C-alpha positions in Angstrom: -78.9 135.7 -61.0 -80.3 132.8 -59.1 -82.0 133.5 -55.8 -80.9 131.0 -53.2 -83.7 129.8 -50.9 -83.2 129.6 -47.2 -83.4 125.8 -47.5 -80.6 125.7 -50.1 -78.4 127.9 -47.9 -79.2 125.7 -44.9 -78.3 122.6 -46.8 -75.0 124.1 -48.1 -74.1 125.2 -44.6 -74.9 121.8 -43.1 -72.8 120.0 -45.8 -69.9 122.4 -45.1 -70.2 121.7 -41.4 -70.4 117.9 -42.0 -67.2 118.0 -44.1 -65.4 120.1 -41.5 -66.4 117.7 -38.7 -65.3 114.7 -40.8 -61.9 116.3 -41.4 -61.5 117.1 -37.7 -62.4 113.5 -36.6 -59.9 112.2 -39.2 -57.2 114.6 -38.0 -57.8 113.6 -34.3 -57.6 109.9 -35.3 -54.4 110.4 -37.3 -52.8 112.4 -34.5 -54.1 109.9 -31.9 -55.6 112.7 -29.9 -58.1 111.5 -27.3 -61.4 113.3 -27.0 -63.8 114.0 -24.2 -65.6 110.7 -24.7 -62.3 108.8 -24.6 -61.5 110.3 -21.2 -65.0 109.7 -19.9 -65.0 106.1 -21.0 -61.7 105.4 -19.3 -62.7 107.2 -16.2 -65.9 105.3 -15.9 -64.1 102.0 -16.4 -61.4 102.9 -13.9 -63.9 104.1 -11.3 -66.1 101.0 -11.5 -63.3 98.4 -11.7 -61.1 99.9 -9.1 -64.0 100.1 -6.6 -65.2 96.6 -7.4 -61.6 95.1 -7.2 -61.0 96.7 -3.8 -64.4 95.9 -2.3 -65.4 99.5 -2.0 -69.1 99.0 -2.8 -70.2 102.0 -0.7 -67.8 104.4 -2.5 -69.0 103.0 -5.8 -72.7 103.4 -4.7 -72.0 107.1 -3.7 -70.3 107.7 -7.1 -73.2 106.2 -9.0 -75.8 108.1 -7.0 -73.9 111.4 -7.6 -73.7 110.5 -11.3 -77.4 109.8 -11.6 -78.3 113.0 -9.7 -76.2 115.0 -12.1 -77.8 113.3 -15.2 -81.3 113.9 -13.8 -80.4 117.6 -13.3 -79.5 117.6 -17.0 -83.0 116.4 -17.9 -82.6 112.6 -18.0 -85.2 110.3 -16.4 -84.0 108.9 -13.1 -85.5 105.4 -13.9 -83.6 105.3 -17.2 -80.3 106.4 -15.6 -80.7 103.7 -12.9 -81.6 101.1 -15.6 -78.5 101.9 -17.7 -76.1 102.0 -14.8 -77.4 98.6 -13.5 -76.8 97.2 -17.0 -73.3 98.6 -17.2 -72.5 97.4 -13.7 -73.7 93.9 -14.5 -71.5 93.8 -17.5 -68.4 95.0 -15.6 -69.0 92.5 -12.8 -69.2 89.8 -15.5 -65.8 90.8 -16.8 -66.9 93.0 -19.6 -64.6 95.8 -20.9 -66.0 98.5 -23.1 -65.2 98.4 -26.7 -62.1 100.3 -27.5 -61.4 102.1 -30.8 -59.9 99.7 -33.2 -56.8 101.9 -33.7 -56.0 102.3 -30.0 -53.7 100.0 -28.1 -55.0 97.6 -25.5 -54.6 98.5 -21.8 -51.2 97.8 -20.5 -49.4 98.6 -23.7 -47.2 101.5 -22.6 -45.3 102.0 -25.9 -46.1 105.5 -27.1 -47.3 105.8 -30.8 -45.3 108.0 -33.2 
């Protein structure tokens, strides 16, 4: 009988977990199920572009300040949060659109997938 070390059990458990997560991601992709990050990405894009397009700079500034405050409360550095959001805002103002997943449809395509 072979005694399995803690490290061997850990590696086996991690490999099993990795395979389970890989299968779950593939299933979500096949079924075209959006995840939390997909919703967050779309919400961020919508909030920024709608406010910019309608000249609602103060509302956008309030939104950003609330977002930064929440991130800081979660342990992120305020200066880094500010730096990142400025970079994102600069990109959006220049017409940038976040990178969509290759298998998703472009915005405006309302035909539902099978």
